[in-house]
N, C-alpha and C positions, 0 to 999 in steps of 0.2 A: 504494500500500500504506500502510495506517495502522497504527501501532503494530507489534506482533509477532504479530498474529493470522493464522490461515489465512484465505484469502479465495477466493471462487469455487470452493468445494469441490464436487466432482462425484462421482457414483457411477461405478463401473467401467464399467457399461453405457453411461453417458453419454460417458465418455472414449473407449470403443471406437467409438461411433457418431459422436461429434462431433469428436474430435481426429484428423482425417484429412488430413494435409498432401498437397498435390497433387503434390509432387515424386516422381519415379520415376527410377531409375537408367537410364543409357543402355543401348543394346542393341549387341551385337556377335556375329558368327558364331563358334561354337565347334564342334570335332569332337564326334561322339557320345561318344567316350571321356571327354570332359570335361563332358558335359551332364547327368549324373545329378543330380537335385534342383534343377537350374537352372530358371528360369521363362521359357518362350518369350514373346517380345515380341508374338506374334500366333499365330493358328491356322496350322498347317502343312497344306496341301492335298496330297492324293495325286496324284502326277504320272500315275499309271495305275491301272487296277483291280488289286485283289489278291484271289486269288492270280494272276489274269491268264489262267488257263485252268481248264476244268472238270477237277477232279482227284478221285481216289478217296480216301476216308477210311478204307478198310479193305483188308485183303488178301482177294482173292476173284476174282470173274469179272465182267467187263463184259457186260451183257445188255440186251436189249429187255425192259422190265418185263412187257410183255404175254405174253412167252413163259414167264413163271413163274407166272402166275395159276393158282390152284387146286393148286399143288404141295404135297405133304405127304409124310410118311414112307411112307405106304401107297400113295401115287400120285404119285411124283416126276415132274418134267419132265426130259427128256433133251435136251441141247444138244450140238452139234458144237463141239469146241475148235478154233478157227480160228488161234490163235497166242497171243503174249504181248506185253505192253507192258514196255519196259525203262525203268528210272528215268532221268530226265534226258534223255529222247529222245522225239520225236514218234512216235505209233503208226504202225507200218508196215502195219497191217491194220485193216479196218473190220468192224463187227458187222452181219451180215445176219440176217434172220429164221431162227430155229432154231439160231443159233450163239452163241458166247461167246468172250471173250478173257481170258486170265489177267491179273490186275491186282495190282501191289504198292500198298501204301499210299502216296499222294502221286503216283501215276502219272497221266498225261494220259488222260482218257477218250477212247476211239476213236470215230470217226464211226459213227453208226448206233445206238450204245448210249445209254440214258437212265438207267441205274442200275447198281449193283454189288452182287451178292449175296455175303455173307460166306462165306469158305472153310469155316467151321464147318458151313454148311448145304449143303455139296456133297460129292461123292465122284466119283473117276474110276473108273467101273465097268468100263471097258475102254479101251484106248488110243484117244485121240481123242474120247471121249464123256464128258461131265460130267453127273452126276445132281444135280438141284436139289430139295431137300426143304422149302424155305420160299419163299413168294412175296415179291417185293420191289416196292415202289411206285415210280413214276417219281420220280427225284431221290434215291432211297434210296442211301446209301453214297457220296454225292458232295457236293462243294461247288461252287457256281456260280463263274464266273470273277470276279464282283464281289461275292461273298458276304461276304468279309472287309471290303473297303473299295471303294466305287465310285470311278471316276476323278473327280478334283476334289473328292471329299468330304474332310472333316476327318480327318486322321490323329491329331493331338493338338491340344487346345485351347490358346489363349493364356491366360496368367494362372493356370496351374496347374503346380506343380513336376513335372518329368519323373520318372517312375518307371521301373524296369527294363523292364517290358513295353512302355512307350512307346518306349524305345530300340530294342527288338526290332522293333516295327512300323515305325519309321522306317527301320531298316536293310533290312527286307524290301521297302520301297518304293523303295530306292535313295537315300534322303535321308541323306547322311553328315555334313552340317553343319546346324546350326540356329541361328537368331538368338535369343539369350537376353539377359535383363537382366543387367547387371553385378552382382556381389555388393555389397550396400550396405557402404560403409566406415563403421564405427561407432567413433568416437573415445571412449575411456573415460578420464575424468579422475577421479582420486581427490583428496580434499581433507582437510586437517587437519594441524595441527602434530604430532599424536601418531602419524601414519601414516608408516611407513618401508617401504622396499622389502622384498620377501619374502626376499632373500638377506642381510638384515642378520643377522649371526651372533649378536650379543648385544644384547638389548633393555635400554635404560635404563628406569628406573621410569616407568610411564605410557605407554610406547610400545607400539604394536601393528603387526604386519606387515600389509601390504596384501593381505588374502585376497580381498576382494570383486572387485577388478579381474580376477583370474585366473578366478574363477567366472563373472563376467559375460562375459568373452571366450569361455568355453566355451558359454554360452547363445547368444551371437551366432553362433558358428560352427555350432551345431546348427540355427539358423534360417536358415542359408545366407548369413550376412553375413561380412564381413571385419573382425575386431576389430583396432583400433589402440590399444594401450595408450599413453596420452598423458602418463603420469607422475603425480606427486603434487604438488599445489599447497598451499602453506602458507596459514595464515589471515591473512596480511598483507593489509591493505586494497588492493584494486586488482589483486592477483595473479591471481585467478580471471578477472576481466574480461580481463586481458591474455592469459591462456592461451586463453580462448574465442576471442578475436580471431585467435589463431594457428591454431587447429584448424578453425574453422568453414568457411573457404574450400574445404577439401579433404574435408570429411566429409559423408556423407549423413544421419547421425544423431549427435548428441552426447549422451553419458550422463555425468552428474556424480554421483559416488558420495559421499554425505554432504554436509552443509551445507544441506539443504533444510528443516530444522525451524525452530522459532521461537526457538531459543536466541540469546543475545546475540552469540555468535561465528559464527553461521551466515551466510555471505555469498552463498550461491547466488542467492537471490531478487534481491538488489540488483544482482549482476553480470549476471544474465540480463536483468533489466529495462533495463539499459544498452545491451544489444545486440539485444534482441528483444522480443516481446510475450508476456506470460505468459497462457496459456489457462486454467489452473487451478493453485491451490496448496492441495493437500489432496484426497485421495481417500477415499471412504467404504469403506475396506478394512482388515481386520486380518489380519496385521500390515502396516504400510506407509502409515499415514495421511499422514505428511509427505512427500508426493510432489508434484513440480512438473512441469507440462507447458508447453512454450513453443514458439513459432515464431520462429526467428531468421533473418529474411530468406528464408524458404522452407525452411530446414533445421530439422527438429524437434529438440527438446532435452528430455531427461528428467532431472529432478533427483531422485535417490533418497535414501531415509533412510540414516543412517550404519550402523545395525545390519545385519550381513551377511544374516541370515535375512530381515529385512524387505525389504532391497534386492532379493534374488533372487526372492522371492515376487512383488513388484510388477513386476519386469522380466518375469517369466514371464507375468503376466496382461496387461500393457500393452505392454511393450517388444518381446517376441517377435512378436506380431501386427504391430507397426509395422515391424519389420525385413522381414517377409514382404511387407508392403504396399509398402514402398519398392522391393522387387525385382519389383514388378508383380503380386503375388498378393493379391487383395482378400479371399480366403477362405483363411486359413492352413490347411495340412493338419491334420486332427484328430489329437490324441494318442491312443495306445492307452488303453483303459479296461477296467475289470472291475467287475462288480456284487459287492457284499459286504454283510455284515450288521454294523452298527455295534455295537461292544462296550460302549459306555457312553453316557450322556446327554452332549449337547453344548449348552452355553448360548451364545446369541448375542444381538445387539441388532438390532432391526428397523431397516432402512435402511442396514445395513452388510454388506458381503460378507466373510464369514470364510473364510479359506483355512487348512485344518487338515491338517498332515502326518500320515500314517498308515502303519502297517506292516500288511501283509495276510498272514494265515496261515490256511489251511484255510477260506477264504471269509469270514473275520472281519476287519473293519477296526478296528485298535486305534489311537486317536489318540495322537500323540506331542507332549508339551508341553515347553517350556523357554523361557528368556529369548531374545528376538530377537537377542541378540548371539552366540548359540551356533550355529555352522554344523553341529555334530554332529547337531542335530535333523534337518537335511536329509539328511545322509549316512546316517542310520539309517532314513530313510523309503523305502518302496517307491513312494509317490506321495502324492497329496493329494485331499481332497474339499472341496467348496465348500458352505458354508451360505448359501443365497441371501439376497439383501437383504431380502425381505419377512418372512423367518422369524425367530422368536425362539429357535430352537434345534432340535435333532434328538433324538429319543428313542432310548434303547438298543434295539437290535433292528431299527432302521429299515433298509430296503433302500437303499443308497447307491451312487452311481457314483464309483469311485476312478479318477482320472487317473494313469496309471502313468508313472514316469520311464523314459527309454530305458535 
């Protein structure tokens, strides 16, 4: 590093594509009750076919489809009622030509039947005789034994966070534990002589409570990580280097809040260079240009700007995908979004990604502005929009995609 200038500045797209540490957290078996949003270490195969038997999808009557061909209101088919299937039990009766068996939804299809006609298209005209007024094709009203999942097929993929339906499918297959990646441990270090703990009752002139660490911990938890708040480091030379040496051995990711800009008191770049390799110092993003990315012996490190809004915006764009990647998920789950109409012109600079906080009302996205030191801009926002790097701005009335906050 020469002087106090930013170096190896990159675009956000370059950072997402190029800063991809190989480290992944270890895997361990967890019960389904603890597996929601965890990332499987590999695909989970089905031990047997699902549902495992041919079953009815409707209440009605199991039939031979050929016995219903041509049936109508004016010319119904008449079938002999041979019995009924009980839920949770194998059929005690088979279907013969000209006959039918009463079926509940989910019941096992009896031998001889190849379809189930819905009860709405039937009537019992006399005891033991069923009138059918609609034809049914072979396979109608039933699911095959392997229609949900074939034996040995993939129940859930590896590398994608487990969702509630995934847990249901695993349970249906009798899989009660799954091997998942451990939650990445993310050490969060705050820096600066002016920064004091949040529980400081009375502030001296120039002091600020550490708001960023708590907000970062929330973002880490939302991304499936385990935040570890590693305290506040003052601006004493060597202090940050020593703290990094303490936290790096047990962390999957280290985040340093503040100290990454070019001011005379900013120590992050020097401390990081002493323990690792700096991949870039400076991102083409607003807010958040003074961002540092480094590899410290296989453990990634992010040095964030000191202003809270800038720090949280950058961590959302770069840090959150990195947390997911460390947990074995190369394609982080998409955030919910909504289309809206921009309420006013937005200026931007070509080659820079602008992240603009917005409030959405009645389909209109209203940009929210304020100094990057103000967290209230984020708390008032419903989400954000991105002005892409090639653009020089967006016109009022433009149709924009707003990424919504949870």
